[in-house]
C-alpha positions, 0 to 999 in steps of 0.5 A, a space after each residue: 500500499 502506498 504512503 499516499 493511500 495510507 494518508 487518505 485512509 486516515 483522513 478517511 477515518 478523520 472524516 467519519 468522526 467528524 460526520 458522525 458527530 455532526 450527524 449526532 447534532 442534527 435534529 429529529 426533523 432533519 435540520 441543524 441549528 447551532 448557537 450564534 453568539 455576539 458580545 455583550 450587548 445583546 444579553 445586557 440588553 435582554 436584562 435592561 429590556 425585563 426591567 424596562 417593562 417592570 417584569 417580575 425578577 428572574 433572579 436565577 437567569 440573571 445570575 447566569 447573565 451575570 456569570 456569562 458577562 464577568 467571563 467575557 470581560 476583557 483585560 482592558 476593563 471593558 467589554 469587547 465586540 469579539 473574543 480578545 478584541 479591544 475595548 468597545 465603549 457602548 458594549 461596555 456601558 451596557 454590560 455595566 448598566 446590566 451588571 449593576 441592576 442586577 445586583 453588582 456592586 459599583 465598588 467590586 473589582 471588575 466593576 471599578 476597572 469597567 467604570 475607570 475604562 468607560 471614563 477614560 474614554 469619554 463615558 455615557 455621551 461617547 456611545 453610539 446612537 442606539 445606546 444613547 436612545 437606550 440611555 434616554 429611555 431610562 433617563 441617563 442622558 437627555 434626548 438631547 444627545 440623540 439624533 432626531 428622526 421624526 416619526 413623520 418620516 414614514 409619511 414621506 413619499 418614496 422619492 424623498 431622499 430620507 426614506 425607510 425603503 432606501 434603507 436596509 432591511 435592519 435598519 427598517 425593522 430597527 427604526 420604526 419602533 424606535 421613531 414611535 419611541 423617540 416621539 413618545 419619550 416614555 420612561 423605563 419602569 426600572 423598579 430597582 431604581 438602579 442609575 449609572 450617573 457615575 458613568 457621565 464624564 465631567 463637563 468639559 470632557 472632549 466631544 466624540 469625532 464624527 464617525 471615520 465612514 462620514 464624508 465631512 460635507 454630508 456629515 455638515 449638512 446632516 448635523 445642521 438639520 438635526 439642529 434645525 429638526 431639534 428646534 422644529 420638532 415641537 411644533 409638529 402638528 399632533 394629528 400629523 404625528 398621530 398618523 405617523 406612529 398608526 403608520 408604524 404600528 401597522 408596518 410593525 403589526 403587519 411583519 410580526 413574523 409570529 414567535 419568530 419576531 419583527 425581522 427576526 433579530 433581537 433589536 427589532 424585536 425588543 423595540 417592537 415589544 417597547 413600542 406596544 408597552 409605550 402605546 399602552 397595549 397590556 401584557 396579554 394583548 396578542 400583538 405584544 405577547 407574540 412579541 414578547 414571546 419572540 425574545 425569550 426564544 433567542 435565550 440560550 441557557 446553560 448549567 451555570 451560564 446564559 446569554 441571548 442571541 441576536 437571532 438564530 441561524 437554522 436555514 444557514 446552518 442546515 444547508 452548509 451542513 447538507 453540502 458538507 455531507 455530500 461531499 462527505 458522500 457516505 451513504 449515512 452522511 447522504 441520508 443525513 443531507 437528503 433530511 436536511 433538504 426536506 426540512 428546508 424545502 417547505 421553508 421557501 417563501 412563495 407567497 409574500 412578496 417582501 419589502 424587496 419587492 419595493 424595487 422589484 415589484 414584477 419578480 415573484 417571491 422565492 427565497 429562502 430566509 436565514 431564521 425559522 421564519 421571516 417571510 418579509 426578508 429572505 436573503 440571496 445568499 442563503 437562497 443561493 447555498 440551498 439552490 446549489 444543495 437541491 441541485 447537487 442532490 438531484 444530480 449525485 444522489 437520486 433526488 429525481 425531480 422533487 426539487 425542480 421547481 424549489 430551485 427554478 423558483 429560487 433562481 428566479 428570485 435571484 435573477 430578478 434581484 441582481 442589482 443594476 451594477 451587476 452584483 447582488 446585495 444580501 436583501 435588496 436591489 440597488 439599496 446604494 444611497 450612500 449619502 444616507 450613511 451620513 446622517 447622524 442617525 447612521 453612526 454604525 455606518 451600516 444603514 445600507 445593504 449594497 452589492 458585495 463580492 461574498 453575495 455576489 460570488 455565491 450567485 454567481 456559483 449558484 447560477 453557473 452550478 445551474 448552467 447559466 452562460 458566462 457570457 449571458 446577460 445575468 452572469 457576464 455583469 456578475 463576473 465584471 463586478 466581482 472582478 471590480 471588486 478584486 483588491 489589489 493584493 489579490 483578495 476579495 472583501 468578506 461583508 458577511 464573513 472575517 474578512 478577506 479569507 472569506 471573501 477570497 474563498 467565496 469568489 475564487 468558488 464562484 470563477 471556478 463554477 462559471 468555468 473561468 480559465 484557473 491560470 488567468 491572472 486573477 485567479 492566481 493572484 488570488 491563490 498566491 495571496 491566500 498561500 502567502 498568509 498561511 501561518 506557520 502551523 498550516 492554518 489560516 487566521 484573521 482577526 476582525 480588526 481587518 474591518 478597522 476605521 480604515 479597512 486596512 486589509 488582511 490583518 493576521 491572527 492564529 489560526 481558526 478551523 473555520 477560516 483554515 477550511 475556507 482558504 483551502 476550499 478556495 485553493 482547491 477551487 483554484 485548482 491547487 489541490 496538489 500545492 504544499 500548502 493544502 497539504 499543510 492545511 490538511 494537516 493542520 485540521 487533522 492535528 486540531 481535530 478533537 477526539 469527539 470528532 469536531 474542532 474547537 473555536 472561540 474566535 469570531 469569524 461571522 460579521 453582522 456590521 463590519 466595525 460595530 457588531 460581529 458574530 460566533 457561529 458555533 457551527 463553523 467549526 463543526 461543518 467547514 473543517 469536515 467539507 475540506 477534508 472530504 473534498 480533499 479526499 475526493 479531489 485526490 482520489 480521483 486524481 482531478 483538481 476540478 471542483 465541479 460545484 459552486 462552493 
């Protein structure tokens, strides 16, 4: 038996252990869902929500959330946005407020360290807009510290330069109930009477600088407009305000989404509860009650710790796990993948024309959402990944024609949502009114959902896998857009994953699927870049600081299982299965695989909003390394470097 055969046999054993471990985590109905962890902000806000509403105490839950928050406090005294990250003032203020709310004494060492760090960076007034709104609701800051966004905004015509339809889905769902709260300015109940005025910096402290994503001329204009609105707002006709609030309530109620919540994301869900409360809806009112229950479904409660997720990711987790299982290809793995696809099939949205139809009214629905349900807000990334999995199932695993209609409708929806520049965004088409990121309310710089390389690559991969010609009317502009997005060093920016490794993996898979010659300069440059950033241990890693204020490019970090898998999948798509760097990467995954079959990863490799919100997908180290190992085995076994799929 040759040395190569021995190695592949060993890899086969590793694949078997990993696939069996992943199958054990599959739910009885066929789907996978893993924890989705953000930073201290969401669990802190959950506790503050309960105290805002004056709900009965749950001391055991508070104790567990407190354990979690104390554990993730950084060595700098505050709380970061990702594992081992830098101090973030907004997350730190919320975490401090939460801990004090549940009974931590201000003179406790961890509280004293946090307070000192917060004050050193300017205190409460230096937090972001959403934190200042929360503080205003609790009476810790005056509303003059909050940018004015009149609720009457919702009544403006669609052609108006500042309109909800011009903003991203997450901005819409978060802002609409917030506009009501800003208009009504109802005070939190706060039954324990906890205050955090000790975090207010003394008079004369420096004023926060404008966020660096803002253009000076636009920022000056919108800041001047904000001052005018602050003077004019009290003069607004009461009838007009009442009509605007009623419009907001209709918007929220139509999109409540059952127990999966408004937009199926925590901030919008929590804001909807507070809005109903401010309007006098009693806790038992059906709309308020179901909105409140949606929040509870995001809790992760362990034996000694608890936290609140920003949302859940069952469609994403299931679709990606199915891809990994089909790559494994064993009878058991294929059966598990087929159960996952059967679970996914009825979740396709074929009836509701969501907010995306504002710009594409002629397009039929056909997408999948990220969460269990989110009918108004399916996304193109999930849809492309599900369609590719279903197409592979019918081609390789005798799924017959059972997925044909779902595949056709998904592809039709994606083609219909292509933006004018050839690319695709996550939820909308042509959501590119960049001047809106300069309004004071948009200090996070994430008010829009423009086309990005990673989502565009996924859509290209799907269409190419389905047989679309690369010189056709859809793929040609899409490939041109992807080409324009390539960085000078050969990488691609990753909007929804950290970061250039994620974007480069996505793009190389798309170019391979589209039949691009793998010897072309753009592919070689991308592959060379991935090889050049490999760590000494054979793995790949990238820090969230690559999304820094100046988007400075790739920032090296310790190797992680998921980023190593992305780099390997990208290199294999580029035809580099025989390169020594790929062998070293496979060896890294094998060495770091735990006895139970999976991999450990504390690092955050998912992105909510660059620079302000990151995600730790607990599923990523479970299915991506398995996928990479299985693909390596498959390509080596058949001695053919060609990857036949869009991912």
